[in-house]
CHARMM-style PDB file with segment names, atoms N, HN, CA, C and O in Angstrom:
ATOM      1  N   ILE     1       0.861  -1.170   0.000  1.00  0.00      PROA
ATOM      2  CA  ILE     1       0.000   0.000   0.000  1.00  0.00      PROA
ATOM      3  C   ILE     1       0.901   1.224   0.000  1.00  0.00      PROA
ATOM      4  O   ILE     1       1.808   1.332   0.825  1.00  0.00      PROA
ATOM      5  N   ILE     2       0.655   2.141  -0.918  1.00  0.00      PROA
ATOM      6  HN  ILE     2      -0.082   2.053  -1.588  1.00  0.00      PROA
ATOM      7  CA  ILE     2       1.423   3.380  -1.005  1.00  0.00      PROA
ATOM      8  C   ILE     2       0.501   4.533  -0.625  1.00  0.00      PROA
ATOM      9  O   ILE     2      -0.571   4.700  -1.208  1.00  0.00      PROA
ATOM     10  N   ILE     3       0.922   5.325   0.352  1.00  0.00      PROA
ATOM     11  HN  ILE     3       1.793   5.189   0.826  1.00  0.00      PROA
ATOM     12  CA  ILE     3       0.096   6.422   0.840  1.00  0.00      PROA
ATOM     13  C   ILE     3       0.911   7.715   0.839  1.00  0.00      PROA
ATOM     14  O   ILE     3       1.917   7.818   1.541  1.00  0.00      PROA
ATOM     15  N   PRO     4       0.474   8.703   0.049  1.00  0.00      PROA
ATOM     16  CA  PRO     4       1.119  10.007   0.126  1.00  0.00      PROA
ATOM     17  C   PRO     4       0.622  10.739   1.372  1.00  0.00      PROA
ATOM     18  O   PRO     4      -0.557  10.659   1.719  1.00  0.00      PROA
ATOM     19  N   ILE     5       1.517  11.442   2.034  1.00  0.00      PROA
ATOM     20  HN  ILE     5       2.474  11.507   1.752  1.00  0.00      PROA
ATOM     21  CA  ILE     5       1.177  12.159   3.264  1.00  0.00      PROA
ATOM     22  C   ILE     5       1.490  13.636   3.072  1.00  0.00      PROA
ATOM     23  O   ILE     5       2.583  13.999   2.639  1.00  0.00      PROA
ATOM     24  N   TYR     6       0.515  14.487   3.400  1.00  0.00      PROA
ATOM     25  HN  TYR     6      -0.373  14.192   3.751  1.00  0.00      PROA
ATOM     26  CA  TYR     6       0.765  15.926   3.377  1.00  0.00      PROA
ATOM     27  C   TYR     6      -0.102  16.600   4.431  1.00  0.00      PROA
ATOM     28  O   TYR     6      -1.327  16.638   4.316  1.00  0.00      PROA
ATOM     29  N   ASN     7       0.544  17.125   5.450  1.00  0.00      PROA
ATOM     30  HN  ASN     7       1.540  17.094   5.544  1.00  0.00      PROA
ATOM     31  CA  ASN     7      -0.129  17.870   6.523  1.00  0.00      PROA
ATOM     32  C   ASN     7      -1.337  17.135   7.096  1.00  0.00      PROA
ATOM     33  O   ASN     7      -2.436  17.687   7.158  1.00  0.00      PROA
ATOM     34  N   CYS     8      -1.131  15.898   7.510  1.00  0.00      PROA
ATOM     35  HN  CYS     8      -0.238  15.449   7.459  1.00  0.00      PROA
ATOM     36  CA  CYS     8      -2.257  15.160   8.098  1.00  0.00      PROA
ATOM     37  C   CYS     8      -1.843  14.483   9.406  1.00  0.00      PROA
ATOM     38  O   CYS     8      -2.150  13.317   9.652  1.00  0.00      PROA
ATOM     39  N   GLN     9      -1.145  15.243  10.225  1.00  0.00      PROA
ATOM     40  HN  GLN     9      -0.895  16.191  10.026  1.00  0.00      PROA
ATOM     41  CA  GLN     9      -0.658  14.705  11.492  1.00  0.00      PROA
ATOM     42  C   GLN     9      -1.774  14.193  12.398  1.00  0.00      PROA
ATOM     43  O   GLN     9      -1.540  13.311  13.224  1.00  0.00      PROA
ATOM     44  N   ASN    10      -2.972  14.730  12.256  1.00  0.00      PROA
ATOM     45  HN  ASN    10      -3.161  15.447  11.585  1.00  0.00      PROA
ATOM     46  CA  ASN    10      -4.070  14.339  13.140  1.00  0.00      PROA
ATOM     47  C   ASN    10      -4.763  13.047  12.727  1.00  0.00      PROA
ATOM     48  O   ASN    10      -5.554  12.504  13.498  1.00  0.00      PROA
ATOM     49  N   SER    11      -4.483  12.544  11.525  1.00  0.00      PROA
ATOM     50  HN  SER    11      -3.840  12.985  10.899  1.00  0.00      PROA
ATOM     51  CA  SER    11      -5.207  11.365  11.063  1.00  0.00      PROA
ATOM     52  C   SER    11      -4.311  10.195  10.661  1.00  0.00      PROA
ATOM     53  O   SER    11      -4.818   9.100  10.419  1.00  0.00      PROA
ATOM     54  N   ILE    12      -3.015  10.390  10.582  1.00  0.00      PROA
ATOM     55  HN  ILE    12      -2.602  11.280  10.778  1.00  0.00      PROA
ATOM     56  CA  ILE    12      -2.123   9.331  10.098  1.00  0.00      PROA
ATOM     57  C   ILE    12      -2.197   8.083  10.971  1.00  0.00      PROA
ATOM     58  O   ILE    12      -2.371   6.975  10.463  1.00  0.00      PROA
ATOM     59  N   GLU    13      -2.068   8.260  12.261  1.00  0.00      PROA
ATOM     60  HN  GLU    13      -1.927   9.160  12.674  1.00  0.00      PROA
ATOM     61  CA  GLU    13      -2.023   7.096  13.145  1.00  0.00      PROA
ATOM     62  C   GLU    13      -3.324   6.304  13.105  1.00  0.00      PROA
ATOM     63  O   GLU    13      -3.296   5.074  13.074  1.00  0.00      PROA
ATOM     64  N   ILE    14      -4.448   6.983  13.105  1.00  0.00      PROA
ATOM     65  HN  ILE    14      -4.471   7.982  13.130  1.00  0.00      PROA
ATOM     66  CA  ILE    14      -5.746   6.304  13.020  1.00  0.00      PROA
ATOM     67  C   ILE    14      -5.848   5.514  11.717  1.00  0.00      PROA
ATOM     68  O   ILE    14      -6.302   4.370  11.714  1.00  0.00      PROA
ATOM     69  N   LEU    15      -5.425   6.126  10.615  1.00  0.00      PROA
ATOM     70  HN  LEU    15      -5.057   7.055  10.617  1.00  0.00      PROA
ATOM     71  CA  LEU    15      -5.443   5.453   9.319  1.00  0.00      PROA
ATOM     72  C   LEU    15      -4.608   4.177   9.347  1.00  0.00      PROA
ATOM     73  O   LEU    15      -5.070   3.127   8.901  1.00  0.00      PROA
ATOM     74  N   ILE    16      -3.403   4.256   9.860  1.00  0.00      PROA
ATOM     75  HN  ILE    16      -3.028   5.109  10.222  1.00  0.00      PROA
ATOM     76  CA  ILE    16      -2.506   3.102   9.872  1.00  0.00      PROA
ATOM     77  C   ILE    16      -3.051   1.993  10.769  1.00  0.00      PROA
ATOM     78  O   ILE    16      -2.996   0.820  10.398  1.00  0.00      PROA
ATOM     79  N   ILE    17      -3.563   2.338  11.916  1.00  0.00      PROA
ATOM     80  HN  ILE    17      -3.607   3.291  12.218  1.00  0.00      PROA
ATOM     81  CA  ILE    17      -4.145   1.338  12.821  1.00  0.00      PROA
ATOM     82  C   ILE    17      -5.264   0.587  12.107  1.00  0.00      PROA
ATOM     83  O   ILE    17      -5.317  -0.642  12.166  1.00  0.00      PROA
ATOM     84  N   LYS    18      -6.155   1.306  11.435  1.00  0.00      PROA
ATOM     85  HN  LYS    18      -6.112   2.304  11.387  1.00  0.00      PROA
ATOM     86  CA  LYS    18      -7.276   0.666  10.746  1.00  0.00      PROA
ATOM     87  C   LYS    18      -6.804  -0.202   9.578  1.00  0.00      PROA
ATOM     88  O   LYS    18      -7.322  -1.300   9.373  1.00  0.00      PROA
ATOM     89  N   ILE    19      -5.831   0.283   8.818  1.00  0.00      PROA
ATOM     90  HN  ILE    19      -5.411   1.175   8.985  1.00  0.00      PROA
ATOM     91  CA  ILE    19      -5.309  -0.497   7.693  1.00  0.00      PROA
ATOM     92  C   ILE    19      -4.678  -1.792   8.196  1.00  0.00      PROA
ATOM     93  O   ILE    19      -4.956  -2.866   7.664  1.00  0.00      PROA
ATOM     94  N   VAL    20      -3.831  -1.695   9.218  1.00  0.00      PROA
ATOM     95  HN  VAL    20      -3.605  -0.822   9.650  1.00  0.00      PROA
ATOM     96  CA  VAL    20      -3.159  -2.883   9.752  1.00  0.00      PROA
ATOM     97  C   VAL    20      -4.186  -3.879  10.297  1.00  0.00      PROA
ATOM     98  O   VAL    20      -4.055  -5.082  10.070  1.00  0.00      PROA
ATOM     99  N   GLN    21      -5.194  -3.401  11.005  1.00  0.00      PROA
ATOM    100  HN  GLN    21      -5.301  -2.424  11.190  1.00  0.00      PROA
ATOM    101  CA  GLN    21      -6.222  -4.283  11.550  1.00  0.00      PROA
ATOM    102  C   GLN    21      -6.950  -5.037  10.437  1.00  0.00      PROA
ATOM    103  O   GLN    21      -7.140  -6.250  10.531  1.00  0.00      PROA
ATOM    104  N   LYS    22      -7.350  -4.339   9.406  1.00  0.00      PROA
ATOM    105  HN  LYS    22      -7.196  -3.354   9.329  1.00  0.00      PROA
ATOM    106  CA  LYS    22      -8.125  -4.966   8.326  1.00  0.00      PROA
ATOM    107  C   LYS    22      -7.279  -5.916   7.482  1.00  0.00      PROA
ATOM    108  O   LYS    22      -7.706  -7.033   7.188  1.00  0.00      PROA
ATOM    109  N   ILE    23      -6.093  -5.484   7.096  1.00  0.00      PROA
ATOM    110  HN  ILE    23      -5.745  -4.577   7.334  1.00  0.00      PROA
ATOM    111  CA  ILE    23      -5.250  -6.329   6.247  1.00  0.00      PROA
ATOM    112  C   ILE    23      -4.798  -7.573   7.002  1.00  0.00      PROA
ATOM    113  O   ILE    23      -4.697  -8.651   6.416  1.00  0.00      PROA
ATOM    114  N   SER    24      -4.530  -7.437   8.281  1.00  0.00      PROA
ATOM    115  HN  SER    24      -4.612  -6.562   8.757  1.00  0.00      PROA
ATOM    116  CA  SER    24      -4.069  -8.574   9.076  1.00  0.00      PROA
ATOM    117  C   SER    24      -5.098  -9.692   9.143  1.00  0.00      PROA
ATOM    118  O   SER    24      -4.740 -10.838   9.414  1.00  0.00      PROA
ATOM    119  N   LEU    25      -6.357  -9.386   8.905  1.00  0.00      PROA
ATOM    120  HN  LEU    25      -6.647  -8.455   8.685  1.00  0.00      PROA
ATOM    121  CA  LEU    25      -7.400 -10.412   8.869  1.00  0.00      PROA
ATOM    122  C   LEU    25      -7.216 -11.356   7.687  1.00  0.00      PROA
ATOM    123  O   LEU    25      -7.636 -12.512   7.742  1.00  0.00      PROA
ATOM    124  N   TYR    26      -6.591 -10.870   6.624  1.00  0.00      PROA
ATOM    125  HN  TYR    26      -6.249  -9.931   6.580  1.00  0.00      PROA
ATOM    126  CA  TYR    26      -6.480 -11.632   5.388  1.00  0.00      PROA
ATOM    127  C   TYR    26      -5.066 -12.114   5.086  1.00  0.00      PROA
ATOM    128  O   TYR    26      -4.890 -13.125   4.406  1.00  0.00      PROA
ATOM    129  N   SER    27      -4.067 -11.409   5.578  1.00  0.00      PROA
ATOM    130  HN  SER    27      -4.210 -10.587   6.130  1.00  0.00      PROA
ATOM    131  CA  SER    27      -2.693 -11.774   5.240  1.00  0.00      PROA
ATOM    132  C   SER    27      -1.717 -11.136   6.229  1.00  0.00      PROA
ATOM    133  O   SER    27      -1.965 -10.065   6.783  1.00  0.00      PROA
ATOM    134  N   SER    28      -0.613 -11.827   6.426  1.00  0.00      PROA
ATOM    135  HN  SER    28      -0.411 -12.697   5.976  1.00  0.00      PROA
ATOM    136  CA  SER    28       0.457 -11.247   7.242  1.00  0.00      PROA
ATOM    137  C   SER    28       1.574 -10.718   6.341  1.00  0.00      PROA
ATOM    138  O   SER    28       2.571 -10.173   6.815  1.00  0.00      PROA
ATOM    139  N   SER    29       1.385 -10.891   5.046  1.00  0.00      PROA
ATOM    140  HN  SER    29       0.575 -11.333   4.661  1.00  0.00      PROA
ATOM    141  CA  SER    29       2.389 -10.467   4.074  1.00  0.00      PROA
ATOM    142  C   SER    29       1.931  -9.189   3.369  1.00  0.00      PROA
ATOM    143  O   SER    29       1.218  -9.238   2.367  1.00  0.00      PROA
ATOM    144  N   PHE    30       2.350  -8.059   3.905  1.00  0.00      PROA
ATOM    145  HN  PHE    30       2.930  -8.019   4.719  1.00  0.00      PROA
ATOM    146  CA  PHE    30       2.013  -6.772   3.298  1.00  0.00      PROA
ATOM    147  C   PHE    30       3.050  -5.741   3.719  1.00  0.00      PROA
ATOM    148  O   PHE    30       3.834  -5.958   4.643  1.00  0.00      PROA
ATOM    149  N   GLU    31       3.032  -4.621   3.020  1.00  0.00      PROA
ATOM    150  HN  GLU    31       2.395  -4.444   2.270  1.00  0.00      PROA
ATOM    151  CA  GLU    31       3.950  -3.524   3.312  1.00  0.00      PROA
ATOM    152  C   GLU    31       3.197  -2.213   3.104  1.00  0.00      PROA
ATOM    153  O   GLU    31       2.432  -2.075   2.149  1.00  0.00      PROA
ATOM    154  N   ILE    32       3.411  -1.266   3.986  1.00  0.00      PROA
ATOM    155  HN  ILE    32       4.033  -1.378   4.761  1.00  0.00      PROA
ATOM    156  CA  ILE    32       2.803   0.051   3.858  1.00  0.00      PROA
ATOM    157  C   ILE    32       3.929   1.055   3.638  1.00  0.00      PROA
ATOM    158  O   ILE    32       4.830   1.187   4.467  1.00  0.00      PROA
ATOM    159  N   ILE    33       3.867   1.756   2.519  1.00  0.00      PROA
ATOM    160  HN  ILE    33       3.135   1.649   1.846  1.00  0.00      PROA
ATOM    161  CA  ILE    33       4.867   2.764   2.181  1.00  0.00      PROA
ATOM    162  C   ILE    33       4.221   4.137   2.348  1.00  0.00      PROA
ATOM    163  O   ILE    33       3.253   4.465   1.662  1.00  0.00      PROA
ATOM    164  N   LEU    34       4.755   4.921   3.249  1.00  0.00      PROA
ATOM    165  HN  LEU    34       5.542   4.654   3.807  1.00  0.00      PROA
ATOM    166  CA  LEU    34       4.246   6.256   3.531  1.00  0.00      PROA
ATOM    167  C   LEU    34       5.273   7.275   3.053  1.00  0.00      PROA
ATOM    168  O   LEU    34       6.439   7.222   3.444  1.00  0.00      PROA
ATOM    169  N   ILE    35       4.837   8.195   2.212  1.00  0.00      PROA
ATOM    170  HN  ILE    35       3.890   8.238   1.894  1.00  0.00      PROA
ATOM    171  CA  ILE    35       5.748   9.191   1.658  1.00  0.00      PROA
ATOM    172  C   ILE    35       5.260  10.581   2.039  1.00  0.00      PROA
ATOM    173  O   ILE    35       4.193  11.021   1.611  1.00  0.00      PROA
ATOM    174  N   ASP    36       6.056  11.259   2.845  1.00  0.00      PROA
ATOM    175  HN  ASP    36       6.923  10.902   3.193  1.00  0.00      PROA
ATOM    176  CA  ASP    36       5.742  12.622   3.260  1.00  0.00      PROA
ATOM    177  C   ASP    36       6.115  13.583   2.119  1.00  0.00      PROA
ATOM    178  O   ASP    36       7.275  13.664   1.714  1.00  0.00      PROA
ATOM    179  N   ASP    37       5.125  14.296   1.621  1.00  0.00      PROA
ATOM    180  HN  ASP    37       4.183  14.230   1.950  1.00  0.00      PROA
ATOM    181  CA  ASP    37       5.334  15.222   0.503  1.00  0.00      PROA
ATOM    182  C   ASP    37       5.719  16.613   1.020  1.00  0.00      PROA
ATOM    183  O   ASP    37       5.104  17.618   0.664  1.00  0.00      PROA
ATOM    184  N   ASP    38       6.752  16.642   1.867  1.00  0.00      PROA
ATOM    185  HN  ASP    38       7.252  15.825   2.156  1.00  0.00      PROA
ATOM    186  CA  ASP    38       7.275  17.878   2.451  1.00  0.00      PROA
ATOM    187  C   ASP    38       6.220  18.616   3.270  1.00  0.00      PROA
ATOM    188  O   ASP    38       5.991  19.811   3.080  1.00  0.00      PROA
ATOM    189  N   SER    39       5.585  17.889   4.179  1.00  0.00      PROA
ATOM    190  HN  SER    39       5.771  16.919   4.333  1.00  0.00      PROA
ATOM    191  CA  SER    39       4.555  18.468   5.047  1.00  0.00      PROA
ATOM    192  C   SER    39       5.098  19.621   5.876  1.00  0.00      PROA
ATOM    193  O   SER    39       6.291  19.690   6.172  1.00  0.00      PROA
ATOM    194  N   LEU    40       4.197  20.522   6.242  1.00  0.00      PROA
ATOM    195  HN  LEU    40       3.228  20.466   6.002  1.00  0.00      PROA
ATOM    196  CA  LEU    40       4.566  21.685   7.053  1.00  0.00      PROA
ATOM    197  C   LEU    40       4.214  21.491   8.528  1.00  0.00      PROA
ATOM    198  O   LEU    40       4.553  22.329   9.364  1.00  0.00      PROA
ATOM    199  N   ASP    41       3.533  20.385   8.847  1.00  0.00      PROA
ATOM    200  HN  ASP    41       3.257  19.705   8.168  1.00  0.00      PROA
ATOM    201  CA  ASP    41       3.136  20.120  10.231  1.00  0.00      PROA
ATOM    202  C   ASP    41       4.037  19.024  10.818  1.00  0.00      PROA
ATOM    203  O   ASP    41       5.160  18.842  10.349  1.00  0.00      PROA
ATOM    204  N   GLY    42       3.574  18.314  11.805  1.00  0.00      PROA
ATOM    205  HN  GLY    42       2.661  18.462  12.185  1.00  0.00      PROA
ATOM    206  CA  GLY    42       4.368  17.281  12.469  1.00  0.00      PROA
ATOM    207  C   GLY    42       4.210  15.890  11.880  1.00  0.00      PROA
ATOM    208  O   GLY    42       4.473  14.898  12.559  1.00  0.00      PROA
ATOM    209  N   SER    43       3.788  15.804  10.636  1.00  0.00      PROA
ATOM    210  HN  SER    43       3.575  16.610  10.084  1.00  0.00      PROA
ATOM    211  CA  SER    43       3.556  14.501  10.012  1.00  0.00      PROA
ATOM    212  C   SER    43       4.800  13.616  10.000  1.00  0.00      PROA
ATOM    213  O   SER    43       4.711  12.422  10.288  1.00  0.00      PROA
ATOM    214  N   TRP    44       5.948  14.186   9.672  1.00  0.00      PROA
ATOM    215  HN  TRP    44       6.020  15.155   9.438  1.00  0.00      PROA
ATOM    216  CA  TRP    44       7.178  13.389   9.570  1.00  0.00      PROA
ATOM    217  C   TRP    44       7.536  12.752  10.911  1.00  0.00      PROA
ATOM    218  O   TRP    44       7.957  11.596  10.953  1.00  0.00      PROA
ATOM    219  N   LYS    45       7.375  13.481  11.988  1.00  0.00      PROA
ATOM    220  HN  LYS    45       7.033  14.420  11.954  1.00  0.00      PROA
ATOM    221  CA  LYS    45       7.664  12.953  13.325  1.00  0.00      PROA
ATOM    222  C   LYS    45       6.752  11.766  13.639  1.00  0.00      PROA
ATOM    223  O   LYS    45       7.194  10.769  14.210  1.00  0.00      PROA
ATOM    224  N   ILE    46       5.498  11.879  13.268  1.00  0.00      PROA
ATOM    225  HN  ILE    46       5.139  12.689  12.804  1.00  0.00      PROA
ATOM    226  CA  ILE    46       4.546  10.788  13.499  1.00  0.00      PROA
ATOM    227  C   ILE    46       4.895   9.585  12.637  1.00  0.00      PROA
ATOM    228  O   ILE    46       4.793   8.447  13.095  1.00  0.00      PROA
ATOM    229  N   LEU    47       5.309   9.822  11.387  1.00  0.00      PROA
ATOM    230  HN  LEU    47       5.392  10.746  11.015  1.00  0.00      PROA
ATOM    231  CA  LEU    47       5.704   8.712  10.512  1.00  0.00      PROA
ATOM    232  C   LEU    47       6.882   7.950  11.110  1.00  0.00      PROA
ATOM    233  O   LEU    47       6.901   6.720  11.066  1.00  0.00      PROA
ATOM    234  N   LYS    48       7.857   8.652  11.663  1.00  0.00      PROA
ATOM    235  HN  LYS    48       7.841   9.652  11.698  1.00  0.00      PROA
ATOM    236  CA  LYS    48       9.002   7.985  12.274  1.00  0.00      PROA
ATOM    237  C   LYS    48       8.562   7.139  13.468  1.00  0.00      PROA
ATOM    238  O   LYS    48       9.070   6.037  13.672  1.00  0.00      PROA
ATOM    239  N   SER    49       7.626   7.651  14.246  1.00  0.00      PROA
ATOM    240  HN  SER    49       7.212   8.546  14.080  1.00  0.00      PROA
ATOM    241  CA  SER    49       7.096   6.905  15.387  1.00  0.00      PROA
ATOM    242  C   SER    49       6.355   5.646  14.920  1.00  0.00      PROA
ATOM    243  O   SER    49       6.505   4.577  15.512  1.00  0.00      PROA
ATOM    244  N   LEU    50       5.562   5.778  13.866  1.00  0.00      PROA
ATOM    245  HN  LEU    50       5.440   6.647  13.385  1.00  0.00      PROA
ATOM    246  CA  LEU    50       4.821   4.630  13.343  1.00  0.00      PROA
ATOM    247  C   LEU    50       5.762   3.572  12.778  1.00  0.00      PROA
ATOM    248  O   LEU    50       5.519   2.375  12.936  1.00  0.00      PROA
ATOM    249  N   ARG    51       6.828   4.005  12.126  1.00  0.00      PROA
ATOM    250  HN  ARG    51       7.025   4.977  11.997  1.00  0.00      PROA
ATOM    251  CA  ARG    51       7.809   3.065  11.571  1.00  0.00      PROA
ATOM    252  C   ARG    51       8.430   2.230  12.691  1.00  0.00      PROA
ATOM    253  O   ARG    51       8.676   1.037  12.512  1.00  0.00      PROA
ATOM    254  N   ASN    52       8.681   2.851  13.842  1.00  0.00      PROA
ATOM    255  HN  ASN    52       8.481   3.820  13.987  1.00  0.00      PROA
ATOM    256  CA  ASN    52       9.257   2.124  14.972  1.00  0.00      PROA
ATOM    257  C   ASN    52       8.250   1.173  15.615  1.00  0.00      PROA
ATOM    258  O   ASN    52       8.631   0.165  16.210  1.00  0.00      PROA
ATOM    259  N   LYS    53       6.984   1.493  15.493  1.00  0.00      PROA
ATOM    260  HN  LYS    53       6.674   2.312  15.010  1.00  0.00      PROA
ATOM    261  CA  LYS    53       5.920   0.696  16.108  1.00  0.00      PROA
ATOM    262  C   LYS    53       5.503  -0.492  15.239  1.00  0.00      PROA
ATOM    263  O   LYS    53       5.199  -1.566  15.758  1.00  0.00      PROA
ATOM    264  N   TYR    54       5.487  -0.302  13.923  1.00  0.00      PROA
ATOM    265  HN  TYR    54       5.734   0.570  13.501  1.00  0.00      PROA
ATOM    266  CA  TYR    54       5.038  -1.340  12.994  1.00  0.00      PROA
ATOM    267  C   TYR    54       6.175  -1.707  12.044  1.00  0.00      PROA
ATOM    268  O   TYR    54       6.688  -0.850  11.324  1.00  0.00      PROA
ATOM    269  N   LYS    55       6.560  -2.960  12.042  1.00  0.00      PROA
ATOM    270  HN  LYS    55       6.143  -3.656  12.627  1.00  0.00      PROA
ATOM    271  CA  LYS    55       7.666  -3.427  11.195  1.00  0.00      PROA
ATOM    272  C   LYS    55       7.301  -3.444   9.711  1.00  0.00      PROA
ATOM    273  O   LYS    55       8.190  -3.509   8.862  1.00  0.00      PROA
ATOM    274  N   LYS    56       6.025  -3.388   9.388  1.00  0.00      PROA
ATOM    275  HN  LYS    56       5.302  -3.336  10.077  1.00  0.00      PROA
ATOM    276  CA  LYS    56       5.558  -3.452   8.001  1.00  0.00      PROA
ATOM    277  C   LYS    56       5.577  -2.087   7.309  1.00  0.00      PROA
ATOM    278  O   LYS    56       5.191  -1.981   6.145  1.00  0.00      PROA
ATOM    279  N   ILE    57       6.017  -1.053   8.009  1.00  0.00      PROA
ATOM    280  HN  ILE    57       6.330  -1.139   8.955  1.00  0.00      PROA
ATOM    281  CA  ILE    57       5.979   0.312   7.467  1.00  0.00      PROA
ATOM    282  C   ILE    57       7.359   0.765   7.009  1.00  0.00      PROA
ATOM    283  O   ILE    57       8.362   0.573   7.696  1.00  0.00      PROA
ATOM    284  N   LYS    58       7.376   1.372   5.825  1.00  0.00      PROA
ATOM    285  HN  LYS    58       6.561   1.528   5.267  1.00  0.00      PROA
ATOM    286  CA  LYS    58       8.567   2.059   5.324  1.00  0.00      PROA
ATOM    287  C   LYS    58       8.170   3.506   5.083  1.00  0.00      PROA
ATOM    288  O   LYS    58       7.073   3.782   4.597  1.00  0.00      PROA
ATOM    289  N   ILE    59       9.065   4.432   5.423  1.00  0.00      PROA
ATOM    290  HN  ILE    59       9.956   4.208   5.817  1.00  0.00      PROA
ATOM    291  CA  ILE    59       8.747   5.855   5.250  1.00  0.00      PROA
ATOM    292  C   ILE    59       9.813   6.537   4.395  1.00  0.00      PROA
ATOM    293  O   ILE    59      10.988   6.170   4.408  1.00  0.00      PROA
ATOM    294  N   PHE    60       9.357   7.535   3.658  1.00  0.00      PROA
ATOM    295  HN  PHE    60       8.402   7.833   3.648  1.00  0.00      PROA
ATOM    296  CA  PHE    60      10.231   8.351   2.824  1.00  0.00      PROA
ATOM    297  C   PHE    60       9.756   9.792   2.916  1.00  0.00      PROA
ATOM    298  O   PHE    60       8.600  10.047   3.253  1.00  0.00      PROA
ATOM    299  N   LYS    61      10.638  10.726   2.620  1.00  0.00      PROA
ATOM    300  HN  LYS    61      11.577  10.519   2.346  1.00  0.00      PROA
ATOM    301  CA  LYS    61      10.278  12.147   2.671  1.00  0.00      PROA
ATOM    302  C   LYS    61      10.779  12.834   1.410  1.00  0.00      PROA
ATOM    303  O   LYS    61      11.963  12.763   1.082  1.00  0.00      PROA
ATOM    304  N   ASN    62       9.870  13.497   0.707  1.00  0.00      PROA
ATOM    305  HN  ASN    62       8.908  13.554   0.974  1.00  0.00      PROA
ATOM    306  CA  ASN    62      10.262  14.292  -0.454  1.00  0.00      PROA
ATOM    307  C   ASN    62      11.009  15.536   0.022  1.00  0.00      PROA
ATOM    308  O   ASN    62      10.658  16.122   1.046  1.00  0.00      PROA
ATOM    309  N   LYS    63      12.036  15.935  -0.719  1.00  0.00      PROA
ATOM    310  HN  LYS    63      12.322  15.459  -1.551  1.00  0.00      PROA
ATOM    311  CA  LYS    63      12.803  17.134  -0.371  1.00  0.00      PROA
ATOM    312  C   LYS    63      12.007  18.404  -0.627  1.00  0.00      PROA
ATOM    313  O   LYS    63      12.258  19.441  -0.013  1.00  0.00      PROA
ATOM    314  N   LYS    64      11.036  18.314  -1.547  1.00  0.00      PROA
ATOM    315  HN  LYS    64      10.832  17.471  -2.046  1.00  0.00      PROA
ATOM    316  CA  LYS    64      10.123  19.428  -1.800  1.00  0.00      PROA
ATOM    317  C   LYS    64       8.765  18.842  -2.160  1.00  0.00      PROA
ATOM    318  O   LYS    64       8.660  17.670  -2.519  1.00  0.00      PROA
ATOM    319  N   ASN    65       7.747  19.652  -2.062  1.00  0.00      PROA
ATOM    320  HN  ASN    65       7.832  20.605  -1.770  1.00  0.00      PROA
ATOM    321  CA  ASN    65       6.391  19.213  -2.373  1.00  0.00      PROA
ATOM    322  C   ASN    65       6.256  19.007  -3.876  1.00  0.00      PROA
ATOM    323  O   ASN    65       6.462  19.934  -4.660  1.00  0.00      PROA
ATOM    324  N   ILE    66       5.905  17.776  -4.275  1.00  0.00      PROA
ATOM    325  HN  ILE    66       5.738  17.023  -3.639  1.00  0.00      PROA
ATOM    326  CA  ILE    66       5.757  17.478  -5.704  1.00  0.00      PROA
ATOM    327  C   ILE    66       4.320  17.112  -6.081  1.00  0.00      PROA
ATOM    328  O   ILE    66       4.026  16.920  -7.261  1.00  0.00      PROA
ATOM    329  N   GLY    67       3.428  17.014  -5.102  1.00  0.00      PROA
ATOM    330  HN  GLY    67       3.668  17.170  -4.144  1.00  0.00      PROA
ATOM    331  CA  GLY    67       2.038  16.717  -5.382  1.00  0.00      PROA
ATOM    332  C   GLY    67       1.682  15.255  -5.143  1.00  0.00      PROA
ATOM    333  O   GLY    67       2.552  14.388  -5.059  1.00  0.00      PROA
ATOM    334  N   GLN    68       0.388  15.007  -5.037  1.00  0.00      PROA
ATOM    335  HN  GLN    68      -0.318  15.711  -5.105  1.00  0.00      PROA
ATOM    336  CA  GLN    68      -0.126  13.679  -4.678  1.00  0.00      PROA
ATOM    337  C   GLN    68       0.237  12.601  -5.697  1.00  0.00      PROA
ATOM    338  O   GLN    68       0.816  11.580  -5.327  1.00  0.00      PROA
ATOM    339  N   HSD    69      -0.084  12.803  -6.948  1.00  0.00      PROA
ATOM    340  HN  HSD    69      -0.554  13.633  -7.249  1.00  0.00      PROA
ATOM    341  CA  HSD    69       0.134  11.745  -7.945  1.00  0.00      PROA
ATOM    342  C   HSD    69       1.609  11.451  -8.190  1.00  0.00      PROA
ATOM    343  O   HSD    69       1.979  10.279  -8.243  1.00  0.00      PROA
ATOM    344  N   PRO    70       2.470  12.458  -8.343  1.00  0.00      PROA
ATOM    345  CA  PRO    70       3.893  12.140  -8.482  1.00  0.00      PROA
ATOM    346  C   PRO    70       4.451  11.416  -7.242  1.00  0.00      PROA
ATOM    347  O   PRO    70       5.344  10.577  -7.362  1.00  0.00      PROA
ATOM    348  N   THR    71       3.931  11.739  -6.074  1.00  0.00      PROA
ATOM    349  HN  THR    71       3.206  12.421  -5.976  1.00  0.00      PROA
ATOM    350  CA  THR    71       4.384  11.076  -4.857  1.00  0.00      PROA
ATOM    351  C   THR    71       3.970   9.612  -4.861  1.00  0.00      PROA
ATOM    352  O   THR    71       4.754   8.751  -4.462  1.00  0.00      PROA
ATOM    353  N   ILE    72       2.763   9.317  -5.302  1.00  0.00      PROA
ATOM    354  HN  ILE    72       2.127  10.016  -5.626  1.00  0.00      PROA
ATOM    355  CA  ILE    72       2.312   7.927  -5.397  1.00  0.00      PROA
ATOM    356  C   ILE    72       3.177   7.165  -6.385  1.00  0.00      PROA
ATOM    357  O   ILE    72       3.598   6.044  -6.100  1.00  0.00      PROA
ATOM    358  N   ILE    73       3.448   7.751  -7.535  1.00  0.00      PROA
ATOM    359  HN  ILE    73       3.107   8.662  -7.766  1.00  0.00      PROA
ATOM    360  CA  ILE    73       4.279   7.107  -8.545  1.00  0.00      PROA
ATOM    361  C   ILE    73       5.683   6.846  -7.986  1.00  0.00      PROA
ATOM    362  O   ILE    73       6.264   5.788  -8.226  1.00  0.00      PROA
ATOM    363  N   LYS    74       6.208   7.790  -7.261  1.00  0.00      PROA
ATOM    364  HN  LYS    74       5.736   8.650  -7.066  1.00  0.00      PROA
ATOM    365  CA  LYS    74       7.513   7.635  -6.635  1.00  0.00      PROA
ATOM    366  C   LYS    74       7.524   6.432  -5.702  1.00  0.00      PROA
ATOM    367  O   LYS    74       8.506   5.693  -5.637  1.00  0.00      PROA
ATOM    368  N   GLY    75       6.431   6.245  -4.986  1.00  0.00      PROA
ATOM    369  HN  GLY    75       5.633   6.845  -5.039  1.00  0.00      PROA
ATOM    370  CA  GLY    75       6.317   5.112  -4.053  1.00  0.00      PROA
ATOM    371  C   GLY    75       6.336   3.794  -4.743  1.00  0.00      PROA
ATOM    372  OT1 GLY    75       6.249   2.754  -4.091  1.00  0.00      PROA
TER     373      GLY     75
END
């Protein structure tokens, strides 16, 4: 699963918890790729915390904001 992130510090953790809960019902083989599109809030800090909490998560950060679709393609 590839998820672009931009200024959504208040919803990232809830999203990841729900995704992990649902996918785990069907498979233990999955990966979540979260790409911060140069957010201006605390999103990157939360992504680092989630990466430490869930082994299935990989995080990346764009050096500048490139937009939703290019970020998904990058993932």
